[in-house]
C-alpha positions as a Markdown table, in Angstrom:
| # | Residue | x | y | z |
|---|---|---|---|---|
| 1 | Unk | 2.6 | 2.5 | -4.7 |
| 2 | Unk | 0.0 | 0.4 | -6.6 |
| 3 | Unk | 0.0 | 0.3 | -10.3 |
| 4 | Unk | -3.3 | -1.7 | -10.1 |
| 5 | Unk | -5.2 | 1.3 | -11.3 |
| 6 | Unk | -3.2 | 1.3 | -14.5 |
| 7 | Unk | -4.5 | -2.2 | -15.4 |
| 8 | Unk | -7.5 | -2.7 | -17.7 |
| 9 | Unk | -10.6 | -3.0 | -15.6 |
| 10 | Unk | -12.1 | -6.5 | -16.1 |
| 11 | Unk | -15.3 | -5.4 | -14.3 |
| 12 | Unk | -16.1 | -2.5 | -16.7 |
| 13 | Unk | -18.0 | -4.9 | -19.1 |
| 14 | Unk | -19.4 | -7.2 | -16.4 |
| 15 | Unk | -22.8 | -5.5 | -16.3 |
| 16 | Unk | -22.6 | -5.4 | -12.5 |
| 17 | Unk | -23.5 | -2.3 | -10.5 |
| 18 | Unk | -20.5 | -0.3 | -9.4 |
| 19 | Unk | -20.3 | 0.4 | -5.6 |
| 20 | Unk | -20.8 | 4.1 | -6.0 |
| 21 | Unk | -24.2 | 3.5 | -7.7 |
| 22 | Unk | -25.4 | 1.1 | -5.0 |
| 23 | Unk | -27.5 | 2.2 | -2.0 |
| 24 | Unk | -25.6 | 3.4 | 1.1 |
| 25 | Unk | -26.1 | 0.1 | 3.0 |
| 26 | Unk | -24.5 | -1.9 | 0.1 |
| 27 | Unk | -21.6 | 0.6 | -0.2 |
| 28 | Unk | -20.9 | 0.2 | 3.5 |
| 29 | Unk | -21.2 | -3.5 | 3.3 |
| 30 | Unk | -18.7 | -3.6 | 0.4 |
| 31 | Unk | -16.3 | -1.4 | 2.3 |
| 32 | Unk | -16.6 | -3.7 | 5.4 |
| 33 | Unk | -15.6 | -6.7 | 3.2 |
| 34 | Unk | -12.7 | -4.7 | 1.7 |
| 35 | Unk | -11.3 | -3.6 | 5.0 |
| 36 | Unk | -11.9 | -7.0 | 6.6 |
| 37 | Unk | -9.6 | -8.4 | 3.9 |
| 38 | Unk | -7.2 | -5.5 | 4.4 |
| 39 | Unk | -7.2 | -6.3 | 8.1 |
| 40 | Unk | -6.5 | -9.9 | 7.4 |
| 41 | Unk | -3.7 | -9.0 | 5.1 |
| 42 | Unk | -2.2 | -6.7 | 7.8 |
| 43 | Unk | -2.4 | -9.6 | 10.4 |
| 44 | Unk | -0.5 | -11.8 | 8.0 |
| 45 | Unk | 2.0 | -9.0 | 7.5 |
| 46 | Unk | 2.5 | -8.6 | 11.2 |
| 47 | Unk | 3.0 | -12.4 | 11.6 |
| 48 | Unk | 5.6 | -12.4 | 8.8 |
| 49 | Unk | 7.4 | -9.4 | 10.4 |
| 50 | Unk | 7.5 | -11.1 | 13.8 |
| 51 | Unk | 9.0 | -14.2 | 12.1 |
| 52 | Unk | 11.6 | -12.1 | 10.3 |
| 53 | Unk | 12.6 | -10.3 | 13.5 |
| 54 | Unk | 12.8 | -13.4 | 15.7 |
| 55 | Unk | 14.7 | -15.6 | 13.3 |
| 56 | Unk | 17.3 | -13.2 | 12.0 |
| 57 | Unk | 15.7 | -13.0 | 8.6 |
| 58 | Unk | 15.0 | -9.3 | 9.1 |
| 59 | Unk | 18.7 | -8.6 | 9.3 |
| 60 | Unk | 19.3 | -10.6 | 6.2 |
| 61 | Unk | 16.6 | -8.6 | 4.3 |
| 62 | Unk | 18.1 | -5.4 | 5.6 |
| 63 | Unk | 21.5 | -6.4 | 4.3 |
| 64 | Unk | 20.0 | -7.4 | 1.0 |
| 65 | Unk | 18.5 | -3.9 | 0.6 |
| 66 | Unk | 21.8 | -2.3 | 1.6 |
| 67 | Unk | 24.1 | -4.3 | -0.7 |
| 68 | Unk | 21.8 | -5.6 | -3.5 |
| 69 | Unk | 19.0 | -3.0 | -3.4 |
| 70 | Unk | 18.4 | -3.3 | -7.2 |
| 71 | Unk | 17.9 | -7.1 | -6.9 |
| 72 | Unk | 15.4 | -6.6 | -4.0 |
| 73 | Unk | 13.6 | -3.9 | -5.9 |
| 74 | Unk | 13.3 | -5.9 | -9.2 |
| 75 | Unk | 12.1 | -8.9 | -7.2 |
| 76 | Unk | 9.5 | -6.8 | -5.4 |
| 77 | Unk | 8.2 | -5.2 | -8.6 |
| 78 | Unk | 8.0 | -8.6 | -10.3 |
| 79 | Unk | 6.1 | -10.3 | -7.5 |
| 80 | Unk | 3.9 | -7.2 | -7.2 |
| 81 | Unk | 3.0 | -7.3 | -10.9 |
| 82 | Unk | 2.1 | -11.0 | -10.8 |
| 83 | Unk | 0.0 | -10.6 | -7.6 |
| 84 | Unk | -1.9 | -7.6 | -9.1 |
| 85 | Unk | -2.5 | -9.5 | -12.3 |
| 86 | Unk | -4.0 | -12.4 | -10.3 |
| 87 | Unk | -6.1 | -10.3 | -8.0 |
| 88 | Unk | -7.2 | -7.8 | -10.7 |
| 89 | Unk | -8.1 | -10.5 | -13.2 |
| 90 | Unk | -11.7 | -11.0 | -12.4 |
| 91 | Unk | -10.9 | -14.7 | -12.1 |
| 92 | Unk | -12.0 | -17.1 | -9.5 |
| 93 | Unk | -11.8 | -16.1 | -5.8 |
| 94 | Unk | -9.0 | -18.6 | -5.2 |
| 95 | Unk | -6.9 | -17.0 | -7.9 |
| 96 | Unk | -7.6 | -13.5 | -6.5 |
| 97 | Unk | -6.7 | -14.7 | -2.9 |
| 98 | Unk | -3.5 | -16.1 | -4.3 |
| 99 | Unk | -2.6 | -12.7 | -5.7 |
| 100 | Unk | -3.4 | -11.0 | -2.4 |
| 101 | Unk | -1.3 | -13.5 | -0.5 |
| 102 | Unk | 1.7 | -13.0 | -2.8 |
| 103 | Unk | 1.4 | -9.3 | -2.5 |
| 104 | Unk | 1.4 | -9.5 | 1.3 |
| 105 | Unk | 4.6 | -11.5 | 1.2 |
| 106 | Unk | 6.2 | -9.0 | -1.2 |
| 107 | Unk | 5.2 | -6.0 | 1.0 |
| 108 | Unk | 6.4 | -7.8 | 4.2 |
| 109 | Unk | 9.9 | -8.0 | 2.7 |
| 110 | Unk | 9.8 | -4.4 | 1.7 |
| 111 | Unk | 8.5 | -3.3 | 5.2 |
| 112 | Unk | 11.0 | -5.4 | 7.2 |
| 113 | Unk | 14.0 | -2.9 | 6.9 |
| 114 | Unk | 11.7 | -0.1 | 8.3 |
| 115 | Unk | 10.6 | -2.3 | 11.2 |
| 116 | Unk | 14.2 | -3.2 | 12.0 |
| 117 | Unk | 15.3 | 0.5 | 11.8 |
| 118 | Unk | 12.5 | 1.4 | 14.2 |
| 119 | Unk | 13.4 | -1.4 | 16.7 |
| 120 | Unk | 17.0 | -0.1 | 16.8 |
| 121 | Unk | 16.3 | 3.6 | 16.7 |
| 122 | Unk | 13.1 | 3.9 | 18.7 |
| 123 | Unk | 10.5 | 1.1 | 19.0 |
| 124 | Unk | 7.8 | 3.6 | 19.9 |
| 125 | Unk | 7.8 | 4.7 | 16.2 |
| 126 | Unk | 6.1 | 1.5 | 15.2 |
| 127 | Unk | 3.0 | 2.2 | 17.4 |
| 128 | Unk | 3.0 | 5.9 | 16.5 |
| 129 | Unk | 3.1 | 5.1 | 12.7 |
| 130 | Unk | 0.4 | 2.4 | 13.0 |
| 131 | Unk | -1.9 | 4.8 | 14.9 |
| 132 | Unk | -1.4 | 7.6 | 12.3 |
| 133 | Unk | -1.9 | 5.2 | 9.4 |
| 134 | Unk | -5.2 | 4.0 | 10.8 |
| 135 | Unk | -6.3 | 7.5 | 11.5 |
| 136 | Unk | -5.4 | 8.9 | 8.1 |
| 137 | Unk | -6.9 | 5.9 | 6.3 |
| 138 | Unk | -10.1 | 6.0 | 8.3 |
| 139 | Unk | -10.7 | 9.8 | 7.7 |
| 140 | Unk | -9.9 | 9.6 | 4.0 |
| 141 | Unk | -12.2 | 6.6 | 3.5 |
| 142 | Unk | -15.0 | 8.1 | 5.4 |
| 143 | Unk | -14.8 | 11.3 | 3.3 |
| 144 | Unk | -15.0 | 9.3 | 0.1 |
| 145 | Unk | -17.9 | 7.2 | 1.2 |
| 146 | Unk | -20.0 | 10.2 | 2.4 |
| 147 | Unk | -19.1 | 12.6 | -0.4 |
| 148 | Unk | -19.0 | 10.0 | -3.2 |
| 149 | Unk | -16.5 | 12.3 | -5.0 |
| 150 | Unk | -14.5 | 10.9 | -7.8 |
| 151 | Unk | -10.8 | 11.5 | -7.5 |
| 152 | Unk | -9.8 | 9.9 | -10.8 |
| 153 | Unk | -8.4 | 13.3 | -11.9 |
| 154 | Unk | -5.5 | 12.7 | -9.5 |
| 155 | Unk | -4.1 | 9.8 | -11.6 |
| 156 | Unk | -1.6 | 11.7 | -13.7 |
| 157 | Unk | -0.4 | 13.9 | -10.8 |
| 158 | Unk | 0.2 | 10.8 | -8.6 |
| 159 | Unk | 2.0 | 9.1 | -11.4 |
| 160 | Unk | 4.3 | 12.0 | -12.0 |
| 161 | Unk | 4.9 | 12.5 | -8.3 |
| 162 | Unk | 5.7 | 8.8 | -7.9 |
| 163 | Unk | 8.2 | 8.8 | -10.7 |
| 164 | Unk | 9.8 | 11.9 | -9.3 |
| 165 | Unk | 10.2 | 10.5 | -5.8 |
| 166 | Unk | 11.4 | 7.2 | -7.2 |
| 167 | Unk | 14.1 | 9.0 | -9.2 |
| 168 | Unk | 15.2 | 10.8 | -6.0 |
| 169 | Unk | 15.3 | 7.5 | -4.1 |
| 170 | Unk | 17.2 | 5.8 | -6.9 |
| 171 | Unk | 19.7 | 8.6 | -7.0 |
| 172 | Unk | 20.2 | 8.3 | -3.3 |
| 173 | Unk | 21.0 | 4.6 | -3.7 |
| 174 | Unk | 23.4 | 5.2 | -6.6 |
| 175 | Unk | 25.2 | 8.4 | -5.5 |
| 176 | Unk | 25.0 | 8.0 | -1.7 |
| 177 | Unk | 23.3 | 11.2 | -0.7 |
| 178 | Unk | 20.9 | 11.1 | 2.3 |
| 179 | Unk | 17.1 | 11.3 | 2.0 |
| 180 | Unk | 15.8 | 13.7 | 4.5 |
| 181 | Unk | 12.6 | 15.0 | 6.1 |
| 182 | Unk | 11.2 | 16.5 | 2.9 |
| 183 | Unk | 11.5 | 13.2 | 1.0 |
| 184 | Unk | 9.7 | 11.3 | 3.7 |
| 185 | Unk | 7.0 | 14.0 | 3.9 |
| 186 | Unk | 6.6 | 13.8 | 0.1 |
| 187 | Unk | 6.1 | 10.1 | 0.1 |
| 188 | Unk | 3.5 | 10.3 | 2.9 |
| 189 | Unk | 1.7 | 13.0 | 1.0 |
| 190 | Unk | 1.8 | 10.9 | -2.1 |
| 191 | Unk | 0.4 | 7.9 | -0.3 |
| 192 | Unk | -2.5 | 10.0 | 1.1 |
| 193 | Unk | -3.2 | 11.0 | -2.5 |
| 194 | Unk | -3.2 | 7.3 | -3.5 |
| 195 | Unk | -5.6 | 6.4 | -0.7 |
| 196 | Unk | -8.0 | 9.1 | -1.9 |
| 197 | Unk | -7.6 | 8.0 | -5.5 |
| 198 | Unk | -7.8 | 4.3 | -4.9 |
| 199 | Unk | -10.8 | 4.4 | -2.5 |
| 200 | Unk | -12.6 | 6.6 | -5.1 |
| 201 | Unk | -11.5 | 4.1 | -7.8 |
| 202 | Unk | -12.9 | 1.1 | -6.1 |
| 203 | Unk | -16.2 | 2.9 | -5.4 |
| 204 | Unk | -16.7 | 4.2 | -8.9 |
| 205 | Unk | -15.1 | 1.4 | -11.0 |
| 206 | Unk | -15.6 | -1.8 | -9.1 |
| 207 | Unk | -18.8 | -3.8 | -8.3 |
| 208 | Unk | -19.6 | -4.7 | -4.7 |
| 209 | Unk | -18.3 | -8.3 | -5.4 |
| 210 | Unk | -14.7 | -7.2 | -6.2 |
| 211 | Unk | -13.6 | -6.9 | -2.6 |
| 212 | Unk | -10.4 | -8.9 | -3.0 |
| 213 | Unk | -9.0 | -6.7 | -5.8 |
| 214 | Unk | -10.0 | -3.6 | -3.9 |
| 215 | Unk | -8.3 | -4.9 | -0.7 |
| 216 | Unk | -5.0 | -5.5 | -2.6 |
| 217 | Unk | -5.0 | -1.9 | -3.8 |
| 218 | Unk | -5.8 | -0.4 | -0.4 |
| 219 | Unk | -3.4 | -2.7 | 1.5 |
| 220 | Unk | -0.5 | -1.6 | -0.7 |
| 221 | Unk | -1.0 | 2.1 | 0.0 |
| 222 | Unk | -1.7 | 1.5 | 3.7 |
| 223 | Unk | 1.6 | -0.4 | 4.1 |
| 224 | Unk | 3.6 | 2.1 | 2.2 |
| 225 | Unk | 2.1 | 4.9 | 4.2 |
| 226 | Unk | 3.0 | 3.1 | 7.4 |
| 227 | Unk | 6.5 | 2.4 | 6.2 |
| 228 | Unk | 7.3 | 6.0 | 5.4 |
| 229 | Unk | 5.5 | 7.4 | 8.5 |
| 230 | Unk | 8.2 | 5.5 | 10.5 |
| 231 | Unk | 10.9 | 7.4 | 8.7 |
| 232 | Unk | 9.0 | 10.7 | 8.8 |
| 233 | Unk | 8.5 | 10.4 | 12.6 |
| 234 | Unk | 12.2 | 9.6 | 13.1 |
| 235 | Unk | 13.1 | 12.8 | 11.4 |
| 236 | Unk | 10.5 | 14.8 | 13.4 |
| 237 | Unk | 11.8 | 13.3 | 16.7 |
| 238 | Unk | 15.3 | 14.2 | 15.8 |
| 239 | Unk | 14.2 | 17.8 | 15.5 |
């Protein structure tokens, strides 16, 4: 989940025209730049995952999450916070790209256990989850662009839902109970809500020049959606 939307918007006083107020051609050009950067981030993520899986680093990451999950989680949250501060700062493009790059590295470590799980359990899950992720993201983005609806009202509900699911996941790690189909479905639903909220947010509260900051937000939700679709599909295939 992306706490980017909780940060103070540095573009709110820039005087630039927000994407939602631009003409359709400019809105579409802005989204093309955003998703070009998201695609580039995904390619970097894929390259890192390939490196992890072919060098044995993936197994080491898997063991880290199993034995020292709290260290891995704290490290992920720390790097994520730094990356988002850099990309969301309104600073120079180089600083924003540094933030996006750091975030891709952090997400790659978090996604690695799911990739390793799928490779052992059923490698087809990776392609299935990737297809569904692209389909869901495309449909939700198209809806926001065409409707221009503002989903900022989802903010509090998403925050509460995220805290609740985090608490359930934390309890599983501490007390050892299994997370099942409903938990995976809940996270996937939450990520769909975040994609609606964040796509709406970048359209209504970012100018058409802020594509790097927008890409970081969307990339985070897309990768988390993909990660939890792997687990959801594994439960569905079991049934």
